[in-house]
DOLO-473596 format. One line per 3 residues: their letters; for each residue x, y, z of C-alpha. Coordinates in pm, whole numbers, plus 32768, in hexadecimal, padded with zeros to 4 digits. Layout:
a> X/Y/Z ~ ...
END
This chain:
xxx> B89B/6F0B/7EC2 ~ B7C1/6E3F/7E0A ~ B7F5/6DD2/7CA5
xxx> B766/6CB5/7BCC ~ B887/6C06/7B2F ~ B8C1/6C18/79C2
xxx> B843/6CE6/78BC ~ B719/6DBA/78B3 ~ B6C1/6CDF/79E4
xxx> B6CB/6E12/7AF8 ~ B749/6F5E/7B51 ~ B84A/6FCC/7C55
xxx> B76D/70E1/7D27 ~ B8AC/71CB/7D4C ~ BA19/71D9/7D13
xxx> BAF5/7160/7E23 ~ BB74/7256/7F21 ~ BC8E/7300/7EA8
xxx> BC56/729A/7D38 ~ BBFE/7372/7BF9 ~ BAF7/72FE/7B2C
xxx> BB38/734E/79AA ~ B9EA/730F/790A ~ B9A3/7342/779C
xxx> B91D/74A4/777B ~ B8E0/7492/7605 ~ B7FF/736D/761B
xxx> B6D0/73A7/755D ~ B599/7380/763F ~ B4EB/72BE/7500
xxx> B604/71CE/752F ~ B5C0/7185/76A8 ~ B444/714C/762A
xxx> B4BE/7043/7542 ~ B543/6F85/7631 ~ B3F9/6EF9/76B7
xxx> B42A/6F2F/781A ~ B2D4/6E78/786B ~ B347/6D53/77BB
xxx> B45E/6D29/78CC ~ B341/6CCC/79DC ~ B3EC/6D74/7AF8
xxx> B376/6D3B/7C53 ~ B31C/6E53/7D38 ~ B46A/6E5B/7DB3
xxx> B509/6E74/7C5B ~ B403/6F81/7BFA ~ B47F/7069/7D1A
xxx> B5D1/7040/7CA7 ~ B583/706D/7B50 ~ B508/71DE/7B97
xxx> B60D/7246/7C8D ~ B6F9/71D5/7B6D ~ B62C/72C1/7A79
xxx> B61C/73C4/7B70 ~ B7A6/739D/7B98 ~ B7D8/739A/7A28
xxx> B6EE/74DE/7A05 ~ B792/7580/7B2F ~ B8FE/7546/7A86
xxx> B886/75DD/793C ~ B808/772B/79C8 ~ B68C/76D4/798C
xxx> B620/7716/7AE7 ~ B4A5/7712/7AAE ~ B4BC/75AB/7A45
xxx> B594/7536/7B52 ~ B4B0/75B1/7C5D ~ B380/7517/7BA5
xxx> B454/7398/7BA2 ~ B496/73F4/7D09 ~ B31F/7404/7D74
xxx> B2E5/72E4/7CA5 ~ B3D1/7208/7D6A ~ B345/72B6/7EA4
xxx> B1EC/724B/7E6C ~ B24D/7100/7E0A ~ B30F/70CD/7F4E
xxx> B1CB/7168/8015 ~ B0F3/7048/7F6A ~ B1F7/6F2A/7FB3
xxx> B1BC/6E4C/80C9 ~ B339/6E2C/8108 ~ B459/6EFF/8114
xxx> B5DC/6EE5/809A ~ B6FB/6FA2/813C ~ B768/6FE3/7FDA
xxx> B622/70C3/7F8A ~ B6E0/71B9/8072 ~ B7FA/71D2/7F9A
xxx> B6FB/7253/7E93 ~ B681/7356/7F79 ~ B7D1/73DA/7FE0
xxx> B7E0/740B/7E58 ~ B6CB/74D4/7E61 ~ B749/75AD/7F66
xxx> B87F/75D7/7EC7 ~ B7B2/766B/7D9E ~ B6FF/7761/7E90
xxx> B856/77D6/7F2B ~ B8CD/7832/7DDD ~ B793/7908/7D9A
xxx> B7C8/79B1/7EDB ~ B68D/7929/7F78 ~ B751/78AF/80AE
xxx> B627/7882/81A8 ~ B592/77A2/80B3 ~ B6C6/76E5/809C
xxx> B6BA/76C5/81FF ~ B54E/764D/81FA ~ B59B/753E/8107
xxx> B6E8/74BF/81D6 ~ B5F0/74AD/82E1 ~ B514/73B1/821D
xxx> B662/72F4/81C8 ~ B6BD/72BA/8318 ~ B53D/723A/836E
xxx> B570/713B/8240 ~ B6B8/70B8/82B5 ~ B634/7097/8416
xxx> B4F7/6FD1/83AE ~ B5DD/6EFA/82D3 ~ B69B/6E91/83F3
xxx> B7E6/6F38/83A6 ~ B8C0/6F23/84DA ~ BA33/6F44/846C
xxx> BAC7/7099/8474 ~ BB27/707D/830F ~ B9C4/704F/82AE
xxx> B97E/71C8/830A ~ BAD9/7259/829C ~ BA72/72CB/8142
xxx> B95D/7383/81DE ~ BA23/7418/82E1 ~ BB06/7492/81E8
xxx> B9FA/7531/8122 ~ B975/75E2/824E ~ BAC6/767B/8278
xxx> BAC1/76D3/80EB ~ B980/778E/812B ~ B9E5/7852/8265
xxx> BB35/789A/81A5 ~ BA7D/7938/8078 ~ B97B/79EA/815A
xxx> BA8A/7A88/8208 ~ BB3A/7AE6/80C9 ~ B9E2/7B8A/8052
xxx> B9BC/7C4F/8181 ~ B894/7B8B/8204 ~ B839/7AF7/8357
xxx> B912/79CE/839A ~ B9A5/78DD/8498 ~ BAF9/78A9/83FD
xxx> BB93/784D/8550 ~ BA8C/7770/85C8 ~ BA89/7687/8493
xxx> BC15/768E/84A0 ~ BC09/75F5/85F8 ~ BAE4/74FD/8592
xxx> BBB4/748A/8472 ~ BD22/7477/8545 ~ BC53/739D/8646
xxx> BBCB/72C0/8537 ~ BCF1/72B0/8489 ~ BDC0/7220/85C2
xxx> BCA1/7117/85D7 ~ BCDB/70A3/847E ~ BE4A/7076/84BB
xxx> BE04/6FA0/85FA ~ BD0D/6ED8/853B ~ BE07/6EA2/8412
xxx> BF14/6E46/84E5 ~ BE33/6D33/8581 ~ BDD2/6CB7/8455
xxx> BF27/6CCA/83D7 ~ BFA3/6BEB/84F8 ~ BE8B/6AF0/84E1
xxx> BF0A/69AB/8425 ~ BDD1/69A4/82E5 ~ BE30/6845/82A4
xxx> BDAE/67DA/8432 ~ BC97/66F8/83DA ~ BCB2/66F6/826F
xxx> BC7F/657C/8290 ~ BB38/65A7/8318 ~ BA72/6677/8222
xxx> BB5E/674B/8168 ~ BCA3/674F/8097 ~ BDBD/686A/8083
xxx> BE40/68A6/7F10 ~ BF4D/6997/7EEA ~ BF1D/6A39/7D95
xxx> C03C/6ADD/7CC6 ~ BFD9/6BED/7C15 ~ C082/6CF6/7B26
xxx> BF84/6E30/7B08 ~ BF9A/6F89/7A5B ~ BE93/7006/7B24
xxx> BEF5/712B/7C20 ~ BF1A/70FE/7D98 ~ BE20/71C5/7E3F
xxx> BED0/71FD/7F96 ~ BDB2/711F/803D ~ BE4C/6FF7/80F7
xxx> BCE6/6F3D/80D6 ~ BD3C/6E2C/8003 ~ BBE1/6E78/7F31
xxx> BC3E/6FE2/7EEE ~ BDC2/6FA3/7ECB ~ BDAF/6FE8/7D5D
xxx> BCDE/70CE/7CA1 ~ BC7A/70EE/7B2F ~ BD6C/71C4/7A77
xxx> BEB3/7156/79C5 ~ BFF2/715D/7A80 ~ C14D/70A8/7A55
xxx> C146/6F51/7A7A ~ C141/6EEE/7BE9 ~ C19A/6D7F/7C63
xxx> C127/6CC4/7DA3 ~ C03D/6BC7/7E3F ~ BED5/6BD5/7EAF
xxx> BE7E/6AD7/7FAF ~ BD10/6A5F/7F7C ~ BC29/6977/806C
xxx> BB57/687F/7F99 ~ BA37/67E6/8051 ~ BA53/6662/8023
xxx> B8CF/6631/802B ~ B85B/66DA/7EEC ~ B7E1/6668/7D89
xxx> B8F1/664F/7C70 ~ B927/6764/7BC8 ~ B87A/685E/7CC3
xxx> B90E/697E/7D82 ~ B81F/69D6/7EA7 ~ B874/6B3C/7F19
xxx> B7ED/6C42/8008 ~ B7FE/6DB9/7FA7 ~ B87F/6DFB/80F5
xxx> B905/6D1F/822C ~ B89B/6DC5/836A ~ B92E/6D3B/84D5
xxx> BA28/6C1E/84A5 ~ BAA2/6B9E/838D ~ BAB1/6A35/8404
xxx> B93F/69FA/8419 ~ B927/6A37/828C ~ BA55/6960/8211
xxx> B99D/681F/81F5 ~ B87D/68DA/8147 ~ B91B/69D2/8041
xxx> BA4C/6A3F/7F93 ~ BB36/6B32/8045 ~ BC5C/6C08/7FD0
xxx> BD4A/6BD5/8119 ~ BE61/6CC0/80A9 ~ BF1C/6D43/7F9C
xxx> C09C/6D4E/7F99 ~ C142/6DF9/7E8D ~ C2B9/6DAC/7E56
xxx> C3C1/6EA8/7E27 ~ C44F/6E3B/7D03 ~ C473/6D11/7BEB
xxx> C570/6C5F/7CCD ~ C496/6C4B/7E02 ~ C370/6BDD/7D1A
xxx> C41F/6AC6/7C65 ~ C4CB/6A50/7DB1 ~ C38E/6A21/7E6F
xxx> C2DA/6982/7D17 ~ C3F5/6868/7D24 ~ C3CE/682D/7E85
xxx> C25B/67F4/7E5C ~ C28C/6723/7D37 ~ C39E/664D/7DE9
xxx> C2A6/65F3/7ED0 ~ C1E1/6524/7DF3 ~ C1EF/63EC/7D12
xxx> C177/6420/7BD7 ~ C1E0/656F/7B9E ~ C0B5/6605/7B02
xxx> C0B4/677A/7A8C ~ BF44/67F3/7A45 ~ BF3A/6970/79C9
xxx> BDD9/6A14/79B5 ~ BD87/6B53/78EA ~ BC2F/6BE9/795A
xxx> BB40/6C7D/788A ~ BA6B/6DAB/7879 ~ B9B3/6E5F/7990
xxx> BA86/6DB8/7A89 ~ BB30/6E59/7BBA ~ BC68/6DE3/7C73
xxx> BBB3/6D45/7D6C ~ BAE7/6C7B/7C8B ~ BC07/6C09/7BBF
xxx> BCC9/6B75/7CCA ~ BB8D/6ABA/7D40 ~ BB7D/6A21/7BD5
xxx> BCD0/69C4/7BC7 ~ BCC1/6925/7D25 ~ BB7A/686C/7CE4
xxx> BC21/67CA/7B9F ~ BD50/6767/7C54 ~ BC7C/66C0/7D6A
xxx> BB83/6619/7C7E ~ BC92/65A7/7B90 ~ BD5B/6531/7C91
xxx> BE87/65E2/7C33 ~ BFC5/653E/7CC0 ~ C0B4/6664/7C99
xxx> C061/67CA/7C90 ~ BF3E/68B2/7C01 ~ BFA6/6A0B/7B62
xxx> BEC2/6B28/7B16 ~ BEFC/6C4D/7A11 ~ BE16/6D40/7A57
xxx> BDD8/6E61/7992 ~ BD4E/6FBA/79B4 ~ BBD9/6F60/7992
xxx> BAD1/7063/79DD ~ BA03/6F4E/7AB5 ~ B8E0/7020/7A05
xxx> B7EB/6FE1/78F6 ~ B811/7129/7884 ~ B993/70F3/7895
xxx> B97B/700A/776B ~ BA07/70E2/7665 ~ BB20/716C/7741
xxx> BB65/7005/77AC ~ BB78/6FBA/7635 ~ BC95/70DB/7611
xxx> BD51/703C/771B ~ BDB3/6F38/7618 ~ BED4/701B/75B7
xxx> C05E/6FF0/758A ~ C0CC/703D/76E6 ~ BFD2/6F4A/7773
xxx> C037/6E3F/767A ~ C1B3/6EA4/76C8 ~ C14E/6E44/782E
xxx> C0A6/6CF7/7807 ~ C1C7/6C93/7713 ~ C2B1/6CE3/7824
xxx> C1E9/6C48/793E ~ C1D6/6AF1/786F ~ C347/6AED/7857
xxx> C382/6B34/79DC ~ C291/6A13/79EF ~ C331/693C/7901
xxx> C4B7/697B/79A7 ~ C438/6989/7AEA ~ C37B/685B/7B3C
xxx> C42A/6753/7A98 ~ C2E9/66A5/7A3E ~ C2B4/6565/79AD
xxx> C158/65BF/7925 ~ C0E3/6717/78DF ~ BF5B/675B/78A4
xxx> BED0/68AD/7827 ~ BD51/68FF/7842 ~ BCD8/6A18/77AC
xxx> BB75/6AB6/77FC ~ BA99/6B9E/771B ~ BB41/6CD6/76B9
xxx> BC77/6C4F/7765 ~ BCAC/6B85/7619 ~ BCF9/6CC9/757E
xxx> BE32/6CE4/7644 ~ BE89/6B58/762B ~ BE80/6B81/74A2
xxx> BF57/6CA2/7479 ~ C04E/6C2D/7568 ~ C06A/6AC5/74D6
xxx> C0A3/6B82/737C ~ C1C7/6C2E/743E ~ C22C/6AD8/74C2
xxx> C217/6A3B/7354 ~ C2E3/6B50/72D0 ~ C401/6AF8/73CB
xxx> C3BD/6999/73AC ~ C392/6924/7264 ~ C3CB/67B6/727A
xxx> C433/6758/73D0 ~ C4CB/65FB/7421 ~ C390/65C4/74ED
xxx> C24C/6685/753B ~ C271/679C/7646 ~ C121/674F/76D7
xxx> C057/660F/7711 ~ BEEA/6664/7703 ~ BE69/67DA/7683
xxx> BCF2/67D6/76C4 ~ BC3D/690D/7619 ~ BAE7/690B/76F5
xxx> B9BB/69BC/767F ~ BAC9/6AB1/75BA ~ BA2F/6C35/756C
xxx> BB12/6C40/742E ~ BAA6/6C72/72BD ~ BA5A/6B15/7239
xxx> BB0B/6B32/70E0 ~ BC46/6BC7/7173 ~ BC4C/6AAD/725F
xxx> BC4A/69A7/7167 ~ BD68/6A61/70A5 ~ BE31/6A81/71EB
xxx> BE2F/6905/7260 ~ BEFB/6869/7131 ~ C015/6983/718B
xxx> C034/690A/730A ~ BFB4/67B9/731F ~ C113/674C/7332
xxx> C140/67EB/7480 ~ C073/66CC/7534 ~ C033/6579/7553
xxx> BEBC/65B4/752E ~ BDD5/66E4/74F0 ~ BC64/66D9/753F
xxx> BB62/67AE/7511 ~ BA23/67B6/7614 ~ B912/684B/7554
xxx> B778/6859/7581 ~ B673/68D0/74A8 ~ B5A8/691D/760D
xxx> B6A3/6A03/766F ~ B5E1/6B52/769E ~ B70E/6C26/7700
xxx> B7AA/6BED/75A3 ~ B65F/6C2C/74D6 ~ B665/6D8B/75A2
xxx> B7DE/6DC4/7524 ~ B794/6D6C/73C8 ~ B670/6E78/73B2
xxx> B788/6F54/7457 ~ B886/6EE8/7331 ~ B7AD/6F58/721D
xxx> B717/6DF4/71E9 ~ B872/6D4B/71C6 ~ B86D/6BCF/726C
xxx> B92A/6B7A/7393 ~ BA03/6A5E/739C ~ B976/69DF/74D4
xxx> B819/69D3/744D ~ B7B5/6891/739F ~ B65A/6910/72EE
xxx> B66D/6895/71A7 ~ B730/68CF/7091 ~ B821/68B4/7199
xxx> B8C0/6801/727F ~ BA28/6861/7234 ~ BAD4/6738/719F
xxx> BC2F/6751/7146 ~ BD4F/6663/7117 ~ BE20/6651/7254
xxx> BCF8/66A5/7334 ~ BBEF/65C4/73FF ~ BAB0/6667/73F7
xxx> B9CC/65ED/7513 ~ B863/6682/74F7 ~ B7C7/66BA/7663
xxx> B677/6714/75F6 ~ B5D8/65DC/76BE ~ B693/664F/77F0
xxx> B5FA/67A2/77FB ~ B4CC/6793/78D1 ~ B498/68A4/79A8
xxx> B54B/69E8/7995 ~ B621/6A81/7869 ~ B6B4/695D/7810
xxx> B7F5/6A28/77FD ~ B8A5/693B/7903 ~ B857/67DD/78A8
xxx> B9AC/6765/787D ~ B9F7/67AA/7A16 ~ B8C4/66F9/7A7B
xxx> B7C6/662D/79A6 ~ B8C6/659E/78B0 ~ B9EA/6574/79C5
xxx> B9EE/6403/7985 ~ BA70/6450/7843 ~ BB36/656D/78B2
xxx> BC02/6487/7999 ~ BC30/6362/7893 ~ BCEB/645E/77C1
xxx> BDAB/64FB/78F0 ~ BDE8/63D5/79AF ~ BE42/62B6/7892
xxx> BE57/63A0/7747 ~ BD49/629E/76B6 ~ BCF7/62E7/7563
xxx> BB97/6338/7516 ~ BB6E/61C7/747B ~ BBDB/6153/75D0
xxx> BAD8/6222/7690 ~ B9B8/6132/7651 ~ B8D1/6224/76FA
xxx> B8F8/62DD/75CA ~ B7DF/62F6/748C ~ B86C/630F/7337
xxx> B7DF/6420/725E ~ B808/64CB/710B ~ B7C8/6640/70C2
xxx> B814/6717/6F7E ~ B991/671D/6FE5 ~ B9CA/65C0/7040
xxx> B9B8/64BC/713D ~ B976/651B/72E1 ~ B933/649D/7403
xxx> B817/64C2/74F3 ~ B80D/6499/767B ~ B6CF/6413/7720
xxx> B6FA/63F8/788E ~ B5BC/6370/78C4 ~ B593/6246/77CD
xxx> B705/6236/7763 ~ B786/618D/7616 ~ B813/6030/75E2
xxx> B829/600A/7760 ~ B75E/6070/7861 ~ B7D7/61D9/792A
xxx> B7E6/613A/7A89 ~ B8AD/6001/79F8 ~ B98F/6104/793E
xxx> B9D2/61D7/7A74 ~ BA47/609E/7B55 ~ BB0A/6031/7A55
xxx> BBD7/6171/7A12 ~ BBE0/61B4/7B75 ~ BC56/605D/7BCC
xxx> BD86/6091/7ABD ~ BDBC/61E8/7B56 ~ BE06/6183/7CE7
xxx> BE91/6050/7CB8 ~ BFC9/6115/7C1B ~ C089/60C7/7AEE
xxx> C12D/5F83/7B97 ~ BFEA/5F27/7C53 ~ BEE5/5E22/7C33
xxx> BDA6/5EA7/7BBF ~ BCFE/5D88/7BDB ~ BD4B/5D1B/7D32
xxx> BCE9/5E8B/7DAC ~ BB87/5E2C/7CE6 ~ BB53/5CF2/7DB5
xxx> BBA7/5DA1/7EE7 ~ BAD9/5ECF/7ECD ~ B9B4/5DF1/7E44
xxx> B9E7/5D1C/7F85 ~ B98C/5E34/8059 ~ B830/5E47/80F8
xxx> B736/5EEE/802A ~ B81B/5F50/7F0D ~ B75B/5FC6/7DE4
xxx> B857/5F08/7CE9 ~ B80C/5DBC/7D6D ~ B708/5D3A/7C8A
xxx> B801/5DDE/7B56 ~ B93A/5D20/7BA5 ~ B967/5C63/7A78
xxx> B8F6/5D93/799D ~ B9FC/5E4C/7A13 ~ BB1A/5D3F/7A12
xxx> BAC3/5D0A/7888 ~ BAE7/5E88/7867 ~ BC22/5E9B/791D
xxx> BCC0/5D54/7860 ~ BC5D/5E17/7716 ~ BCDA/5F6B/7778
xxx> BE28/5EB2/7809 ~ BE4A/5DC2/76D8 ~ BE65/5C93/77E0
END
């Protein structure tokens, strides 16, 4: 289903098959209006998703009249659209389920016919593409039968049985196909080890394997196909993938499979084996933010692993975000004792099972609330460890109260070799969050009098890297070279010459401009840190630099001396 990644960027059209959407029904309509939805500048597809999501919310909260108005608005936008997305069919199926709940079975059947037509027009070809629709058709006939109205229950049961048999055959073929085949050409396969307290939906579809409601901590590995030919930091994706998946792997992120483990021991055994296959033994732990489903979180973890060239294992903690704009308040309530304990337990499993040489933790947006609470627990357990438990801890666009964040850092700073805050004054998502939270500044917002500056924390202002979009994920894209220098080489801000020095009300901070650089030019900095990284600890970066520059048409050819000087400066010789 379509979802624009990150906070307030877009809305899922409907809960995944088999899930239960637990929206906040005490939401004040005035607070919804205060979110400035028009300011999100959604495209046509995003607007359709918005109204399907509003309809879903109204239906769950018992406001049938408003739900029908929202569904009709979505239909009107679909009719005016030049293209059709298969994900819209899921929104229509939600409408059909609403009408079924109201005893309007003929109307539900009509809507399901419309949904089927949308799927066909979008090019859906796999049996699984039609599974949720047929399950709903059976539910409609069963409800009609129970109500004593005209129904075709046997026919619906037979059709669903045939479809499920097709699904089983297609799934078997997908599982026996080696997803790594051809990876050298246009995509790379990334196994992401995960811990999640999302409920299993019962679906075998990787995109719908986990839902949005809480459950016991589940451990596993999700295999993600990542296209090679894309811009750094981007996650190209489709709402659906009709036909053979092989045709999409070179262009889009794809969740190939989700494989839960039976217990902690199976998880740590597999984790250890994966780490043993690496040289640097790096562990990158990612904690996603608000408005993120399991699919989106896994894709971001895989993207970071590829773009940071992690030599080891990427790991993901996926908490039960509602993956919806209107789930903001419900998402905030997930930062509770049970979920914090799960995150702490998961981090202990990773630390003990991976035997990593370096452990990096990256939290994004509301995910920083989970990390903050978890590190408080670690600080209590390890008031003075002989050495830091973690290498780099990165707070990316944290949707955390700024004053609370400033008070927290001195208590937990000893847990990591370095702590870095990426903040922006152009982060529209955090501006909205500030309004929602009574005007209290957020730690990830660098607007005056902020950014947050506190001892033990390196603050990086990414405002100049914001460009288009919400400016809520600059760390993963426009500011990636600075992020790489931090993760790859543990360079201090003073050593990262791409940064400017600045001073705010709370003290000195740094700013990254990926277009002009600081004391060195962006390209020179990129080539230098890349040569240092890829040459390895015992390698010769200058030799690698010369060999790359000798290639025909090499962009670095005219900058060799500048890069050489920076490498010498960074290495001290």
